[in-house]
N, C-alpha and C positions, 0 to 999 in steps of 0.2 A: 402589528407587533414587529419590532426590530430584532432580527435574528443575529446572534453573535456566535463566534467560534473561538475557542482558546488557541492561542499560539504560544510559543516558548517565551515571548516577551509580553504576554497578556492578551486579553480578549480583544477581538476586532469585530466590526460589523461585517456580516457575510458579503455585503455589497462591495467590500474593499478587497475581496480575494483576488480579483483580476485573473490574469492568465495563470493557470495552475498545472503543475505536474503532480499527479495524484499518487505516485508510488515510486519514491527514490530513497535510498539509504545514504545519508551523509556519513554515518559511522556505524559499523556492524562487525560482529565477531560471532562465529559459531560457538555454542556452549562448550567450554573446555579451554578456550583461548587463555583464560586466566592462569592455567597451570603451565603454560609454555613461557617460562621466564628467561629462556636462553638468549633472547634478543635484547635483554635489558629492560629498564623501566619504560613505560609508555611516554613518548616525547610529545606532549600536548602542543608545544609550539610548532613543531614540524607538521603535526596532524592538522592544526588549525590553518596553517598556510595552504595545505592541499585543499581542505574543505572550503575555505574562503575563496580560493581560486575557482573551484567548481561552482560555487554559488554565484559568483560574479559572471561566470561564463553563461549560465542559463539566464541570468538577468539581462544579458546583452541581447537575448532573443525576446525580451519583453515579459519573461516569467516574473510574477510578483509573489507567488505562493508555492511552496513545496511541502508535500505531505511526506513525512518520514515515519513509516509504520514499523520501525525496528521493535521487535518484541522485547519484553523486559529481560529475558534470559540471554539475549543476543547482543548485549553490550549497549543497550539504550542508555544514552547520556544526555539528559535534558539540559544540563548546564553547558555542555560543549555546544549543543545546538543553539543555545541562547547566545553564546559568544559569537558564533557564526552569523546569526541574525543581526546582532548589534553591530557587527563589523561591516555588514553589507546592506542591510535594509531588507533582505529577503525575508518574507513572512514564512515561518516554519511551524508546521503542526506536527506534534509528536503523539505517540500512542501509549496506551496501557494495553497489555495483552501478551499472549504466549504463542509460540510457534508450534508447528505440527509435531506429532509424536516422534517421527523418524529422525528429525534433525534438531529437535528441541527436547522436550520432556526431561527436564532435570529431575533427579531422584527425589528432590524436595517434595514436589506435588504428587509424584507417583507413590511415595511412601504414605503421604497423607490421604491419597485416594484409597489405599488399602486399609487405612485406619478409619475411613468413613467421614473425615472432616474436611476434605479438600474443597468440595464445591461451595460450601458456606464460606470458606476462607478466600476462595477466588472472588466470590461476590463482594466480600468485605474489602479485598484489595482494590478491585475496580472502583467501588464507591469512594473509598478513602482518597485514592489518587485523583479521581475526577472532581471531588468536592473540596479537598484540602490541598492538593498538589502532591508532587512526587518527592518523597524522602526529605521533607522539610525545606524544599527549594521554593515552594509556592508556585512552581511551574505546573500547569494543569494540562493533561492530554486532551486533544480535540477529537480523538477517535479511539475505539476499541479494536485491537487487532486479533483476528481469529484465524485458524488454519486447520486444514484437514489433510489426510494422507491420500496416496494414490488409491483410487477405487474404493475408499471407505472413509467414514468418519469414526474414529476409534472411540471406545468408551472413555478414554482419557480426554480426547478432544471434545467430546460431547459435554463434559463438565463446563468447559469454558464457553461453549455455545449457550448452554442453559443460563449460566450466570450473566453472560452478556445481554441476552434478550431481556432478562429481568431488570438489569441495570439500565438498559436503554429505555424501557417503559418508565422508569423513575426519573431519568435525567435528560432524555432526548438526544443522547450522544450518538454520533455516527458509528456504524459498524463497517469495518473494511476487512476483507478476508483474503486468504491465500488458498488457491486451489493447486494441487500437485499434479503436474503432467497432464493438464487439461481434463481433469476428472472431478466429479462431485459438485459442480456448479449448481445444477438444478436441485440437488439434494440439500446443499447448504441453504439456498434460498427458501426452500420448502420448510426445512426444519426451523429456521429462524422465524419465519412468518407464523408457523403453527405455535411457536413458543410465545408469540405476542409482539414480536419486533415489528417496527414500521418499515414496510418495503421501500418507502421513499427515502429512508435514511440508511440504506444498505447498499454497498458496492461489493460485488463478487469479483475478486481480483484474479489476475493471471489467466483470464478466460481465453486469451490468445494462444494458450497452449493447445487449444483444440481448433481444428480448421473446418468443422462441420457447421454451417450457418444455422441449421435446425437446432443444434445443441444450444447455441447462443440465444436463439429465439425462445426456446423452452425456459431459459432463465429470465430473459427480459419480460416475457409475457406474465411473469409473476409480479411485475412492477418495480423490480430492483434495477440498479445500474450495474454495468460491468466494466472491468478494466482490460483494455488492450494495452498492457502495461509492462511488457517484457521485450520491447523492440531492441534488437541487438544481441539478445541471447539466442543462440542458434546451435542445434546439434547436441546440447547438453541438457540434462534433466528432462529429457523427452521433448525438448522445445523444437517447434518447426522452424523453418527458415523464414526470414522476413518476407520473401516473395509470397509465400503461402498465407502469412498473416495479412498482408496487404489485400490479396484477393478475397479473403474472407471478410475483411473489414469493408471493402468496397461493396460486396454483395449485401451486407447488412445495411449500409448507408442507402443503397439503392432501394432497399425494402422499407425504408422509412424509420430506421431505429437511431437516427442521429441524436436524439435527445437523451439517450441512455448509455452512451459510450464515452469513456474518458481514456486518455492516452498517457503513457509513461514508459520507462525503461527498466525499473527495478535495479538501477545501477548502484554501485557501492563506491563512494569516494575514498573513504579511509577504512582499511581493514584492521581490526584488532587481532593481535597475534600475527602469524605469518600470512601474507597474502597467498592465494592459491598459485601454484606453479603449474602452468599448462604446457603440454607438448606443443611444438611449433605448429603442426597442422590445426590444432584446436585454437591456438592464439590467432591464427589467420582468420578462422571462421568467426571468432569472437571479437575481432578488432574494433567493431563499431558499438561495443557495449559500453556506452558512456552517455551522459545526460544531454548531449547535443545532437545525438544521432537523428532523432525525429526531425529536428529543424534543418539539419544539413542534408539529410539523405532521404528520409521517408516522405515528408510533406511535398517535395517536388514531384515525386512519383505519384502521389495521390492526386495532385493537381493535374498531372498529365492524363490521369484516368477519369477526369471529369468531376472530381470532388470539389465543391465550391468553397470559397473563403468563408462563407457563412457556416457551412458544415464544420469546417476546421475550427472556427471560433467557438462553436458549441462544444466541441470535444475538449477544448482547453479552458473555456470560460463559463458559458451559460450552464453547462452540466455540473460543474463544481458548485456554482451558486445554488442550483436546484438541489443538489445533494445536501449541502450544509444548511440549507433553509428548510429542507423537508418538503420541497415542492413536488407535486405529483408529475411523473413522467408521462408524456403523451406520445404515442407512436403516430407517425405522420402518414402511414400507408392507409 
């Protein structure tokens, strides 16, 4: 059977994915950006210039596919992504889904949660977008995006997890998650699997927020994949420094988990509304938060530490193929 995945320009065979960045945001805005109109109307031409530049930059390192898991309420714009893809040839996979309660949770679904109709409506939203496309564009998401809070999966968030697991059983779509500050990875995986989701089609994201190798093993031993996908984010949102991420990653690779880890940055190329203004010391710490950081700075260090080219290829290529084709992960140890 030939496996396909939806991109913003249409379905492609999974074997065409190539080198993949599993978690980057081409365009993103925190809920509420729509109300800040003091900057004037959104200038799509300028935004496209920035986004196309970022796309071409990652392609210069051989990247063929980029997964943009921007949630629906955070400015997801499938038509904008399609324009970037058509201008560059970069294959872009977009999402249907919602962010965690603390930084997402628009009153729309919170009200409907109180009325008792939200979960059924979330299921309907997922199904409609996956089967028919987003808002009449015909563009279909290739993943469902889920997220949980620090140290808990709230009742609000559980609605999306339950709906997603049900939809995945019906459609086979990939589930990609956000974990907050290195917490709830094992619980996310356990909940989704108990709800009937296929562990081979799940990636638990932002796991590199935690530097305990046993925590990562607890997740991967459930059969899911994980994202070391916030390289460059340091000192904010509870994020460790890249040196600690690297040490944890090396330990996991030495333990044989190379078939279950994917790499990325969680970078944002275009901010909707005002971009964040960071104090100078924070800007210095965050200076490498961009989608080239892995290739320019991290991979050379990994090679120095004995990580092989084959292991690197797996974390950018084979493991993306395995995820989107639903192939079972095998631990090498």
